[in-house]
C-alpha positions in Angstrom: 28.9 174.5 -163.4 31.6 171.7 -162.9 31.0 168.8 -165.4 33.3 165.7 -166.2 34.6 167.6 -169.3 35.3 170.2 -167.3 39.3 170.9 -167.2 40.3 173.2 -164.1 43.5 174.3 -163.5 45.2 176.5 -160.8 45.4 180.3 -160.7 49.3 181.3 -161.8 48.8 183.8 -158.6 48.5 181.0 -155.6 51.1 179.4 -154.1 51.7 176.1 -152.6 53.5 174.5 -149.8 53.9 170.6 -148.9 53.8 170.0 -145.3 54.2 166.7 -143.7 50.6 165.4 -144.4 48.7 168.5 -145.9 48.9 171.3 -148.4 49.0 174.7 -147.4 47.8 176.9 -150.2 47.9 180.9 -150.2 46.6 183.4 -153.2 48.7 186.8 -152.7 46.3 188.8 -154.5 43.4 188.3 -152.1 45.0 187.5 -149.1 43.4 183.9 -148.8 45.2 180.6 -147.6 44.2 177.4 -146.9 44.9 173.9 -145.2 44.4 171.4 -147.8 44.1 167.5 -146.2 46.1 165.0 -148.4 43.6 164.0 -150.5 42.5 167.8 -151.3 46.2 168.5 -151.6 46.4 165.3 -154.3 43.4 167.0 -156.3 45.1 170.6 -156.3 48.4 169.2 -157.8 46.7 167.5 -160.4 44.5 170.7 -161.3 47.1 171.0 -163.8 44.8 172.6 -166.7 45.6 169.0 -168.8 43.2 167.2 -167.1 39.3 166.8 -167.5 37.4 165.8 -164.1 36.9 162.7 -165.7 40.0 162.3 -165.9 41.1 163.4 -162.3 38.5 160.7 -161.3 39.9 158.0 -163.1 43.3 158.9 -161.7 42.4 159.3 -158.0 40.5 155.7 -158.2 43.9 153.9 -160.1 46.0 155.6 -157.3 43.6 154.5 -154.7 42.7 151.0 -156.1 39.0 151.6 -155.9 36.1 152.9 -158.8 35.7 155.9 -160.4 32.3 155.6 -158.6 33.8 155.9 -154.9 35.8 158.8 -155.7 33.7 160.4 -158.6 31.7 162.2 -155.9 34.2 163.2 -153.7 36.9 164.7 -156.1 33.7 166.5 -158.0 32.9 168.2 -154.9 36.4 169.2 -154.4 37.1 170.9 -157.6 33.8 172.5 -156.8 35.2 173.8 -153.6 38.6 175.1 -154.6 36.4 176.9 -157.7 34.1 178.6 -155.1 37.2 179.6 -153.1 38.3 181.4 -156.3 41.7 179.0 -156.4 41.0 176.9 -159.5 39.9 178.4 -163.2 37.6 176.4 -165.1 
């Protein structure tokens, strides 16, 4: 279960490619690929193993000039989904 103190990080086997408005990620181990929109791509980039979920929410709130209450649920859902797909580890 993802908590505010969880520190997600990208799996080292997963490759990412930035396109104009999206990020494509590919895991050669599972042959799984995904296309992430701008926000999900930013979550992916920030999940480098140095930030807690709480810190991710703070950083995203600052970038978009909104409150953490506004972005928190979306950030947590994004991290959880990337974990479910096996692309992040916590």
